[in-house]
N, C-alpha and C positions, 0 to 999 in steps of 0.2 A: 448555641446561640452567640455566647461572647465574643468567640473568634469570627461570626460574621458579622460580626457590631465592625471589624477591622474594614471590610470590605467598604461598607456604608461610610464609613467615616475619611478613607481615604479619597471616594470618589467625589467626597463634597470640598475634601482640600484641593480641587483639581477642577482647570477648569473641563468640564466637559457638555458643556452647552448643546456645542454640536455633533452631540451624538445623539443617534438615532437608533431604534430599534432593527435590527435586520438578522433575520431568520437566517440567512444564509452567513452567516461567521464565520472568518477564517478560522481554519482548523490547525492547532496548536502545530507550533515547529518542533519536528521529533529532534533536532540536533543540539536543540536548546535546554538547560536542565528547567523542570518543573520549579524547582528552589533551588537556591544557591551550596544549602549546605544541610546536610541532614543533622538531628539533633544532639545526638552520638557524637559527631565527628566536633560541631560547635563546642559540646561539653566539653572535649578534652582540651581543647585550644589556650593551649600556652601552657601547657601540661610541666613542660621540663622546665620551664622559669621555679617552679613550686615547691615548696620544702615539703620532705616527706611526708608530717601531717597532712599537709593540705590537699598532698597527692589521694593520702587513705580516702580525707572524705569525700574526694571527687569519686577515688573508686566505691565507696558506700552508694553515691548518690549513680550511678552507673550502672551496679548491681540489680538497683530496686527498675528503675527505667528497664534494666533490660528482662528481670520479672514480669514489668507489670506488660510488658511486649506481647506475653504467652498469658498469662493467665489474669485474674479478677482482683482489684484493688483489695478488697474485705479478706484476699489470703497471705496479704503479702505481712511478714514475721521479720520482728530482730534476727531471729534465727535463720531464717532463708537466707536476707539479704548478708551475714557474716560468714553462714557457708559461701556463698557466691565470691564473696570477695578474700575470703582465704584468711581472716581475720577473728580474735577473739570476740566475745561478747562486748567484754571491757575499754574494748579500743574501740567498740560502736559508740559507747554512752559517752566518751570523751568527745565524741563531735556532735551527739547529737540526744538529745532530752530524752526520745521516745520517737517511735514509729511515724507519729501523727508529727511531729518535726521536720523528720525528714520527707515524709511527703510533702509538706508546705514548701519546703526550701525546695525542690525539685518539681514543685509546680509553677512556683514563682518564676524559674532559671524556665520552664519551658512556655511560660506567658510570655517572657520577655523576648524569645528568643521567634516565637508566632511574631510578634510584632516587627520585628526588625525582617521578617522575610517576606511578608507582607507590605511594609515598606519597600523592601526593592522590588518587587511585584510591582506596583504602580509605579516606578521610575522608569520600568522599559517601555520602549516604545510600541506604537498602539493602541488601543482598546485599553484604557485602563481600567474600566471596570470587569471586562472578559479575562483582562491580565491577573488581576485580583482574587476573581471569583476560581479561576484556573488553580492558582496558587495556593490558596485556601485548600480546594478541593483534592491535589495532590501532598499537600502535605496532612492532610485526615488522614488521606489512603497509607500515605506511609507510616505514620505514627498512630494508627487507631486505637492502640492501648491508651497510652496518655492522653488522648482525645476522649474519649471512653471515661474515665476519671473525671475530668472537666467537664464534660457533658450531664453524663449520669450519676457517677457519684455514689457514695456509700453513706448509709448514717452511723458506722464505726468510724468512718473519716469526716467529720463535719467539715473540714478546712477546706477539704474540695469544693466542697457547695458553698463554703462560705467564700471564697475566691471566686468562683462561677458568678454569685451573683453581684457581689462589688465591681467584677470586671465587665458585666452587661450591663451595671449602672453607669459605669464610669464611659463605655463605649456610646450607649446611647445620649449623655450630655455632649458628648464627643460632635456627635452628629448632630443637635440639635443646636447649637451654637453654633458650628460652620453653615447651617443650612437658613439658620437665621439673619447671616450674612446679605443672603441674594433679598432684596427690597422685592423684585419682581413675581416672589412665590409668596402669599399673604397666608401659606397654612402656617398653624400655632404650633408651640412646643410640644405643646400633648399628643397631637395627630401626628407628628416626626416619629413622636418615643413611639404610638401607638406601633407606626408602621418599621420602624426599627427592631423592636422586640419582636413581631409578628413572623418579620420575614427573615429574623437571625433565628426565630425556632422550626419555621419551616426549612433550611438549609440544615441545620443541625438533625432536623430529624429525618431527612432524607439518607442524610451520608452515614449518622449512625445504623439506619434500618439496612444501607449499602454493605458499610464496612465493620461495624463492630455486631450486630444481631444477624446480620445475614441474610436478610427476605429472598426468598428462592423466586417468589412473583418480582419484585421489583428490579432484581440480580439478572434477570430475564429481558427488563427491557434499559438496563443500563451497561450493558458490555459495551457499547462505544462511548469512551470518556470524553469527546471531545462532543458528542450529540447532549451528555448531562449538563457539560459546563455549559455549554451557548443554552439551554431548557434554564437553568439557574440565572444568568443571566441576564435571559429575557426578564424574569420574573421578578429579580432586583430593579430594574430599569422600569418596568412597568410599575411594580408598586410604590416608588420613591417618584415615580412619573419625570423621570428623568429623557 
């Protein structure tokens, strides 16, 4: 849900009063990347200029990210991270208090990355609503392991749940404040917040079932990425009455 708020917030930061719902939306340009940089590449940017200790810290984060791409958050251990990184346990504790601190830092960096990618998508030519929705769709698809941490979380890792709730709250209020500037729409803040939470939850539930839990019946009707993106875009527009 939190990430879907980005879609809605960006929509209200852009003048899209001219947009109408179009069931025959254009298909994505296969020559254009759906997002600019994978998180793994983003995480390693500037690595060469870092000190050895800073590079080790980055390697620990990278190892955790690689693990979460294949396994659940509840199975992440310090031993596993150290083995993947090729360092001793003592080295890990020079950089992080425990695995919870590492997860908290990794998810913070990931959320920052998501925001940057979504903002970049909103600046692309064309329909900003569809651009943002398509970008989020492909970000979720490419980073399903980390998205699972944010959307589902684990009781053993309250940091993920807390980050998810806080970010939901922040983005919902961004949407409400932006919407309040439109004097043509008398809808009150509470109603906008309810819509944002509902729409965000809807999108995240759909993509979680498609990319995380692998619902076979949903997958059967979701093989066409553009068709799914068009459906989600139309629902956003209708739900927010754009």
